[in-house]
C-alpha positions in Angstrom: 19.6 0.4 -4.3 20.1 0.7 -0.5 21.4 -1.6 2.1 18.1 -3.0 3.7 19.5 -5.4 6.1 17.5 -5.4 9.5 18.4 -3.1 12.2 18.9 -3.9 15.7 16.3 -1.8 17.4 16.8 -0.8 21.1 13.3 -2.4 21.9 13.1 -5.2 19.2 9.7 -6.5 17.9 11.2 -9.4 16.2 8.2 -11.7 16.1 4.7 -10.1 15.2 2.2 -11.2 18.0 -0.1 -13.9 17.1 -3.3 -11.7 17.1 -1.3 -9.3 14.6 -0.3 -12.2 12.5 -4.1 -13.4 12.4 -5.3 -9.8 11.5 -2.6 -9.8 8.8 -3.8 -13.1 7.4 -7.4 -11.7 7.4 -6.4 -8.5 5.7 -4.6 -10.5 2.8 -7.8 -12.6 2.0 -9.8 -9.5 2.4 -7.8 -7.7 -0.5 -10.1 -9.6 -3.0 -13.5 -8.7 -1.5 -13.8 -5.6 -3.8 -17.7 -5.9 -4.1 -18.1 -4.9 -0.5 -17.9 -1.0 0.2 -18.9 0.8 3.2 -19.4 4.4 1.8 -22.6 4.3 -0.1 -23.6 6.9 -2.6 -20.1 7.5 -4.3 -17.5 5.4 -6.3 -15.0 4.0 -4.0 -12.9 1.0 -3.0 -13.5 1.5 0.8 -14.4 -2.0 2.1 -13.2 -4.9 4.4 -9.7 -4.7 3.2 -9.5 -0.9 4.3 -11.2 -1.5 7.6 -8.9 -4.5 8.5 -5.8 -2.5 7.2 -6.7 0.4 9.3 -6.9 -1.8 12.4 -3.7 -3.6 11.6 -1.8 -0.1 11.1 -3.3 1.1 14.3 -2.2 -2.0 16.3 1.4 -1.9 14.9 1.9 1.9 15.2 0.5 1.6 19.0 3.2 -1.1 19.6 6.0 1.0 18.2 4.8 4.1 19.9 4.6 2.2 23.3 8.0 0.6 23.0 9.8 3.7 21.5 10.6 1.7 18.3 12.3 3.3 15.3 10.3 3.7 11.9 12.3 3.5 8.9 11.3 5.2 5.4 11.9 4.0 2.2 11.9 6.4 -1.0 9.1 4.7 -2.6 7.0 5.0 0.6 8.1 8.9 0.7 7.0 9.3 -2.7 3.5 7.9 -2.1 3.3 10.2 0.6 4.2 13.3 -1.5 1.3 12.1 -3.9 -1.2 12.3 -0.9 0.0 15.9 -0.2 -0.3 16.9 -3.8 -3.8 15.1 -4.2 -5.2 16.7 -0.9 -3.9 20.2 -1.7 -5.2 20.0 -5.4 -8.7 19.9 -4.0 -8.3 23.8 -3.6 -7.9 24.2 -7.3 -10.0 21.3 -8.7 -11.2 22.2 -12.2 -14.2 20.1 -11.6 -15.5 21.1 -8.2 -18.6 18.6 -8.5 -16.1 16.1 -8.1 -14.8 17.2 -4.7 -16.3 14.3 -2.5 -14.9 11.6 -5.0 -11.6 13.4 -5.2 -11.3 13.5 -1.5 -11.9 9.9 -1.1 -9.3 9.0 -3.9 -6.8 11.3 -2.0 -7.3 9.6 1.2 -6.4 6.3 -0.5 -2.9 7.6 -1.0 -2.8 8.3 2.7 -3.8 4.8 3.5 -1.4 3.2 1.1 1.4 5.3 2.5 0.8 4.2 6.3 0.1 0.5 5.0 3.4 0.3 3.2 5.3 2.1 6.0 4.0 -0.5 8.7 4.4 -3.4 6.5 7.8 -2.4 5.5 9.0 -1.8 9.1 7.5 -5.0 10.4 9.1 -7.1 7.5 12.4 -5.2 8.0 12.6 -6.7 11.6 11.3 -10.1 10.7 11.9 -10.8 7.0 10.8 -14.5 7.6 7.1 -13.3 7.9 7.0 -13.0 4.1 6.6 -16.9 3.7 3.5 -16.4 5.9 2.3 -13.6 3.8 2.8 -15.8 0.7 0.8 -18.6 2.2 -2.0 -16.3 3.3 -2.0 -15.2 -0.2 -2.4 -18.7 -1.7 -5.2 -19.3 0.6 -6.9 -16.1 -0.5 -6.4 -16.9 -4.2 -7.7 -20.4 -3.9 -10.7 -19.3 -1.9 -11.9 -16.4 -4.4 -10.9 -18.5 -7.5 -13.0 -21.3 -6.4 -15.7 -18.8 -5.6 -15.5 -17.6 -9.3 -15.3 -20.8 -10.8 -18.7 -22.1 -8.7 -20.3 -18.9 -9.6 -19.5 -19.4 -13.4 -20.6 -23.0 -13.3 -23.8 -22.1 -11.7 -24.5 -19.4 -14.0 -23.4 -21.1 -17.2 -20.7 -18.4 -17.6 -22.6 -15.3 -17.0 -20.7 -12.0 -17.5 -21.8 -11.1 -13.9 -20.6 -14.2 -12.3 -17.3 -12.6 -10.8 -17.5 -14.1 -7.2 -16.4 -11.6 -4.5 -15.2 -9.0 -7.1 -17.3 -5.8 -8.1 -16.8 -6.5 -11.8 -14.7 -8.4 -14.4 -12.2 -5.3 -14.4 -11.4 -5.8 -10.8 -11.1 -9.6 -11.2 -8.6 -9.3 -14.0 -6.4 -6.7 -12.4 -6.5 -8.3 -9.0 -5.8 -11.7 -10.1 -3.0 -10.6 -12.4 -1.3 -9.1 -9.3 -2.0 -12.4 -7.6 -0.6 -14.5 -10.2 3.0 -13.0 -9.9 2.9 -13.2 -5.9 2.0 -16.8 -6.2 4.7 -17.3 -8.7 7.2 -15.8 -6.7 6.0 -18.0 -3.7 6.2 -21.2 -5.9 10.1 -20.6 -6.1 10.7 -19.5 -2.7 13.8 -21.3 -1.2 13.2 -24.0 1.4 9.6 -25.1 0.5 8.6 -28.5 0.7 8.0 -30.2 -2.7 4.6 -30.8 -1.9 3.7 -27.1 -0.9 5.5 -26.0 -4.2 3.4 -28.4 -6.4 0.3 -27.5 -4.6 0.8 -23.6 -5.9 0.3 -25.2 -9.5 -3.7 -25.7 -9.3 -4.0 -22.2 -7.8 -2.2 -20.8 -10.5 -4.6 -22.5 -12.9 -7.5 -21.0 -11.2 -5.8 -17.6 -11.4 -5.1 -18.1 -15.1 -8.8 -19.0 -15.5 -10.1 -15.9 -13.7 -7.7 -13.6 -15.8 -9.0 -15.2 -19.1 -12.8 -14.6 -18.1 -12.1 -11.1 -17.0 -12.0 -10.1 -20.8 -9.7 -7.3 -20.1 -7.4 -7.0 -23.1 -5.0 -4.7 -21.3 -4.5 -7.3 -18.8 -3.9 -10.0 -21.6 -1.4 -7.9 -23.1 0.7 -7.4 -20.1 0.1 -10.9 -19.1 1.6 -12.2 -22.6 4.5 -10.0 -22.3 5.1 -11.2 -18.8 5.1 -14.8 -19.8 7.4 -13.9 -22.7 9.8 -12.3 -20.3 9.8 -15.5 -18.0 10.6 -17.5 -21.0 13.4 -15.0 -22.1 14.8 -15.5 -18.5 15.9 -19.0 -19.7 19.0 -17.2 -21.4 20.3 -15.6 -18.4 19.3 -17.9 -15.6 22.0 -20.5 -14.4 22.1 -24.1 -14.3 19.0 -26.2 -13.6 17.2 -23.2 -12.6 16.3 -22.7 -16.4 14.2 -25.8 -16.3 12.5 -24.8 -13.1 11.5 -21.4 -14.6 10.2 -23.2 -17.9 7.7 -25.6 -16.0 5.3 -23.1 -14.8 5.1 -21.0 -17.9 4.4 -24.1 -20.0 1.8 -25.2 -17.4 0.2 -21.9 -17.5 0.2 -21.6 -21.3 -1.3 -25.1 -21.6 -4.2 -24.2 -19.2 -4.8 -20.9 -21.4 -4.7 -22.9 -24.8 -7.0 -25.4 -23.5 -9.5 -22.8 -22.5 -9.2 -21.3 -25.9 -9.4 -24.4 -28.0 -11.9 -26.3 -25.9 -13.5 -24.1 -23.3 -15.9 -22.0 -25.4 -18.3 -25.0 -26.0 -19.4 -25.1 -22.5 -18.9 -21.5 -21.1 -20.2 -18.2 -22.4 -17.4 -16.4 -20.7 -14.8 -18.5 -22.1 -16.1 -18.1 -25.5 -15.8 -14.3 -25.2 -12.2 -15.0 -24.0 -11.5 -16.7 -27.5 -13.0 -13.7 -29.1 -11.2 -10.9 -27.0 -7.8 -12.7 -27.3 -8.2 -13.1 -31.2 -9.0 -9.5 -31.6 -6.1 -8.1 -29.4 -3.9 -7.1 -32.2 -6.8 -4.8 -33.4 -7.4 -3.5 -29.9 -3.6 -2.6 -29.6 -3.9 -0.8 -32.7 -6.8 1.3 -31.5 -5.1 1.7 -28.2 -1.6 3.1 -29.7 -3.2 5.1 -32.7 -1.8 8.6 -33.0 -4.0 11.6 -31.8 -3.2 13.2 -35.3 -4.6 10.2 -37.1 -8.1 10.8 -38.5 -9.4 7.5 -37.1 -8.3 8.6 -33.6 -11.8 10.3 -33.1 -13.1 6.6 -32.6 -10.5 5.6 -30.3 -11.3 5.9 -26.6 -7.8 5.6 -25.9 -6.7 8.5 -28.2 -9.7 10.5 -26.8 -8.4 10.2 -23.3 -4.7 11.1 -24.3 -5.6 13.9 -26.4 -7.4 15.4 -23.3 -4.7 14.5 -21.0 -2.2 16.2 -23.0 -4.4 19.6 -23.6 -5.1 19.4 -19.5 -1.4 19.3 -18.9 -0.8 22.1 -21.6 -3.3 24.2 -19.8 -2.0 23.3 -16.2 1.5 21.9 -16.5 2.9 22.6 -12.9 0.4 21.3 -10.6 -2.4 19.9 -12.8 -6.0 19.8 -12.7 -6.7 18.4 -9.3 -6.8 14.8 -8.3 -9.8 13.1 -10.0 -10.4 16.4 -11.8 -10.4 14.9 -15.3 -13.6 12.9 -14.6 -16.5 14.7 -16.4 -14.5 17.6 -16.9 -14.2 19.7 -20.2 -10.9 17.7 -21.1 -12.7 14.3 -20.9 -14.2 13.7 -24.3 -15.7 10.5 -23.1 -16.9 11.8 -19.4 -14.5 9.0 -18.0 -11.9 9.3 -15.6 -8.3 8.5 -16.9 -7.6 5.0 -16.9 -3.8 5.3 -17.5 -1.5 5.8 -14.4 1.0 8.0 -16.1 -1.4 10.1 -18.1 -3.6 10.7 -15.0 -0.5 11.6 -12.9 0.7 14.1 -15.7 -2.9 15.6 -16.2 -4.2 15.7 -12.7 -1.0 16.4 -10.7 1.2 17.9 -13.3 5.0 18.0 -13.3 4.9 18.0 -9.4 3.2 14.3 -9.5 4.9 13.1 -12.7 8.4 13.7 -12.1 8.2 11.7 -8.6 6.4 9.0 -10.9 9.6 8.8 -13.1 11.7 8.6 -10.0 9.4 5.9 -8.6 9.7 3.7 -11.6 13.5 4.1 -11.6 13.8 3.0 -8.0 11.3 0.2 -8.7 12.5 -1.1 -12.0 16.1 -0.3 -11.6 16.0 -1.8 -8.2 14.6 -5.0 -9.3 17.2 -5.4 -12.0 20.2 -5.0 -9.6 18.3 -7.2 -7.0 18.1 -10.1 -9.4 21.9 -9.5 -10.1 22.9 -9.7 -6.5 20.7 -12.7 -6.0 22.2 -14.9 -8.6 24.6 -16.6 -6.4 21.8 -17.0 -3.7 18.9 -19.2 -3.4 16.7 -16.5 -4.1 17.7 -16.1 -7.8 14.5 -17.4 -9.3 12.2 -15.4 -6.7 13.9 -12.3 -7.8 13.8 -13.0 -11.3 10.1 -13.6 -11.5 9.8 -10.4 -9.3 11.5 -8.4 -11.9 9.3 -9.7 -14.5 6.4 -9.0 -12.5 7.2 -5.3 -11.8 7.8 -4.6 -15.6 4.7 -6.5 -16.5 2.7 -4.8 -13.9 3.9 -1.4 -15.1 2.7 -2.2 -18.6 -0.6 -3.1 -17.1 -0.8 0.4 -15.3 -0.1 2.2 -18.5 -3.9 1.6 -19.1 -5.1 0.6 -15.5 -4.8 2.4 -12.3 -2.2 1.3 -9.9 -3.5 3.5 -7.0 -6.4 1.1 -6.0 -4.6 -2.4 -7.1 -4.5 -4.0 -3.8 -2.3 -7.0 -4.7 0.2 -4.7 -6.5 0.5 -3.1 -3.1 1.6 -6.4 -1.6 3.9 -6.9 -4.7 5.7 -3.6 -3.4 5.9 -5.2 0.0 7.6 -8.2 -1.5 10.0 -6.0 -3.3 10.8 -4.1 -0.2 11.3 -7.2 1.8 13.4 -9.0 -0.7 15.8 -6.1 -0.6 16.4 -6.8 3.1 16.9 -10.6 2.5 19.2 -10.4 -0.4 21.4 -8.0 1.3 21.4 -10.4 4.3 22.4 -13.2 2.1 25.3 -11.4 0.4 26.6 -10.3 3.7 26.4 -14.1 4.8 28.5 -15.0 1.8 31.1 -12.3 2.0 31.8 -12.0 5.6 31.9 -14.7 8.4 28.6 -14.7 10.5 30.3 -13.8 13.8 31.8 -10.6 12.3 28.6 -9.5 10.6 27.3 -6.1 11.9 23.7 -5.4 10.5 23.7 -1.8 9.2 20.8 0.5 9.4 18.9 1.3 6.1 20.7 4.0 4.1 17.2 5.4 2.9 15.5 7.8 5.2 16.1 9.0 8.7 14.7 6.9 11.6 12.0 8.4 13.5 11.4 7.2 16.9 8.1 7.8 19.0 8.7 9.9 22.3 9.5 7.7 25.4 6.4 7.8 27.5 8.0 5.9 30.2 
């Protein structure tokens, strides 16, 4: 893991201007408004989040260009940039040319994510304390959409289409799953007032409720494994931190147990939650069935894996093109590939899949080392939750798409910023404050805008 202590830029932008801070808050809340989109006629995720995100990116980059402030790149950001280059150039050899319009939109999402992470990384590199503001905005946003979904469900009597601001239940489950982990990191953030910490609990309850009624068994699986990981952390945490990590786990499990045992009588959606959770083991068997098993012909997952493997065999180096699997000869169901790793392998080949392995090594390995470094600091619990969150989200992305998972993007921002904070904390512990010289990041070469003055 790199040393990510904040640099001393020649023209510091240590405090985000109030207008930009407000725009950032609006951007966080808009991440959940997936039902709104601005490009009609094709499937896409271009809506308010992308609009406010583009505005935020332009505002910050204008500041940096005007004041000749250096930009720093993290390997995770560079890998996403590489995926954009591959996805965009793959349009030239797309095996399913009818997908060209949709493929272009999906490729541009990589470009947007690249600049989003680049800008957020550089802003928080210079002002790591802004992360607490980001957490608070996230809590407000989750409370807003959680209440929206709850009211929608109550009015409709638990209708399957009552999903508040989300486009569908799939979006609701995926987005709120990521939001849960960010809220939990926030709940253990050092220095929070007790009242603020306890206020996160009802928001966590709302988040657990929306995940339950999303009826996404892939999310259930990752959620259960994530909660199990939090429970297992009891064995490696120190002192009274063990009790602290246990409380939210018991709280969330109690909420879900109450929904499972008693909620089905009053809500159709919760009643289906009971059915989906009860049948989870059967769904896992179907999802993991071997493609050589005669029963695999009835398994959606096995059919998709078989198609992904065949497309990789036919196009091993550069793949069949981004979004090329959708309605192609390789898609036995006509659907796009849901699984993130299988999609990268099939559509971008080894040129896209090998960087994905590097991406996971940097992210997951970095989260483990970050927790180890944070053990003697006040950030032990937050880094523990983040480590479990990243593993849990990776499990979810085996079936779900990580490229359009907006809360996951913010979780990446949390990871990048915690690298800065933990390295700063360790420096304070090892070296007297007056002797500390803040080093520049090891990763990447700083790029500065030309001096216009």
